[in-house]
N, C-alpha and C positions, 0 to 999 in steps of 0.2 A: 441323613436319613433316611429313604427315599417315602417319595410319598406316597401314602397306600388310594385306594381305588376310591373308597369313599372322598376321604379328602379330594381327591382330582374330581368325583364328579361335582363337589359343591361347588369346585372353583370353574369350575363348564356353567357349574346356573349362574353359577355371581356375575359371570360374564357376557350370559344372557339381559340377565336380568338388566348390569348396565345400559345395554343398549335399548330396551324398550319393557314391556310387560305386549305390550298391544304387536309389538312386528310381526306382520305378514308376509314371506318369501314368497308366495303365488303376489302379492299388492307390488315388491318391489321390483319382482321377474317379467312385470305387464304392462309397472312406468320405463323401467331402463328399455325393452319394445318399443313405447310409445313413444319415449325420447328420439330416437333411434332412429323411426321408420315414421314418425308424422310429418318432418319435416323437407323428407327426401317424395314421399308420397305426394305431398302438396306443391312442392315444386313441377316434379315431374307432372302430377296429369295439370296441370298451370300454361307446362312449354307446351307440354302437348295439345293441351287447348287452342293455343295461340298460332301454333305452329297448322293444324287443318280447319281454323281459320282464315288462316294467311292465300292458304293450297287451293279453300271453296272461294273464296273471295275475286284472288291472282291465281288462277292456277300456268297458265302464261308467262308471270313473273317465276315465279319458281320452278317452270319447267326451265326458265333460260340460265337461272343460277343455278339449278340442280347439273345443266348441264356444264356450265362455267367449274362445278366442283370439280366433278368427273375428269374434266379436261386437265387441269391442274393434280389429280389423285395422276390421271397418267401420266403425264414430264412430270414426276418426284416416282414414278416407278424407271420409267425407261432410262430417269437418269443413273437410277441406280443399276437396273440393270448394266448399261453401258460401261459405268464407272466397275463394277464387278465383272464384266469383261479385258477389263486391262488390264485388275490386281489376279482374280483367281487367274492357276494356271491353263494354260490355250493346247494342251494337249488333245490329239483325235481334232483340230480345229473347234472345241469347244466354246473357248473364251468369246473367236470372230462372231460367233454365231450368236452369243451375251450382247455384243455390239451392234449387230446387224436388228440382234430385237428393238435392243434397247430404243436406238435411235430409232427408229419405225413407231413404238410406242407414245416419243418424242412427238415425235409430225401427228399421232392423233391424235396427242391429248391437246396440243397448239389448237388444232382444225377444230377441237370441241371448246374450242376460248375462242375461236374469230370467227367461225360460222356456227353455233349455238343451232339458229332451227333449221340448219341444215343434217347438223350433229343429232335429232331432237326426232327428225324423218327418217333418218339411215336407221340407229335404232330400233322404231319402231315400223319399219318397211322387214325387220328382219326378224324382229317378234312377229308378221303376220305369214312369212317365207314360214318361218317353225309349228306356225297356229295354224296354215293350209295343209300342211303335212299332216300336222295327227285329223284336221276334220278328213282328210280322203283314208289313210288307215283307221280311220271309222265311219267311213262312206264302206269300205267296200269289205271292211266284219259287216257291217251289216245288211249287207247284200246276200251274201254268205252265209248270215243268216235267213233271208228268205228261202232258199236255195234248199236251206237247209230246216226249213217251216220247224223252231228251234226257238226259244227264246221270247221273247219282247223283241220280234225286229219290228213291227211297223212303227217305234216308238223311236227307236235305234238308229229307222231312217232318216225318223225328224230330225233329229236332233242332230245329222249329218247333215242336213242339209243344213239344218240353221246355221249352225257352223262354218260348213263352207259361202253360207249369203256372209257372212259376218266378215269373213275375213277377209273376201269381198270389198266395202262398205270399205276395211282400213282401206286396204289398198290406194282407194280413189282421194278416203278423205283420213290420210297418217294424223294430224293434230287433233285428228275426232279423238282414236284412238290415247293418243299421247293425254289432251287432258279427262278422258275418265279413270288413264290410271294415276294421274293427279288423282282421281275425286277419289276414286279407292283405298289410297293410302290416306290420304284424307278423314274416310270415314274411319280407318282400322286405327288414327289415332285419337282419335275422339275414341272410341272404346278401348283403346288405353289407357287414357286418361279418365275416365267413367270406370270402371276398373279398379284406379288409383284413389276416387273421389271411396266410392263401394271400402276399400280396407283401409279410409282411414276414419270412416265413418263408425266400424266396425271395432277398429282398436281403441279407440273413444270411449264406445260402449262398455266393452270389456275394460279398460279404465277406472270407467266411474262405475261398471258393476260391482269390481273389487274394492273399490274404495266404501262404500255404505256398508 
């Protein structure tokens, strides 16, 4: 005989009673969220904080290590492209292009590992050239705005001149620009660590609130 609806409801109620009369699904959900998120947030905040402090204390050493990591990545990518050039079909010369490109990438990666200071300077110079082109475009735009007597052209002109001056400074002192970039990354990591700590505190407060 199939059970009636009344008997089924009684069965469900009895099962819920066996779990405990004070069962709170919201509290259980918050507890699961805390157990999963809290260790990750704490570990991430500690990692970001330690790396940021190392960047501030020893920026040159961090730059050297970063250049070495980039060099290893370039070597591995170059080997992959070289092997792919031999394995994949060479129709229309595509395979040989992969081989040449891969070998050049391997050589570039080796240079990054052997000459970290020179590689950092080269990266900074590439960045400075792009930065200078952007500053020159801003200067041309501000001059056109002055001729048209439109917008905040004097402000645009001052900003463009400052950007060009900064680009010229970085050309003569490339390592200063590299160190500044490391400090910028350190500040960003500290902000991420602070955000993780804030999220951990909020989840902990929520857990205590639902348990009270």
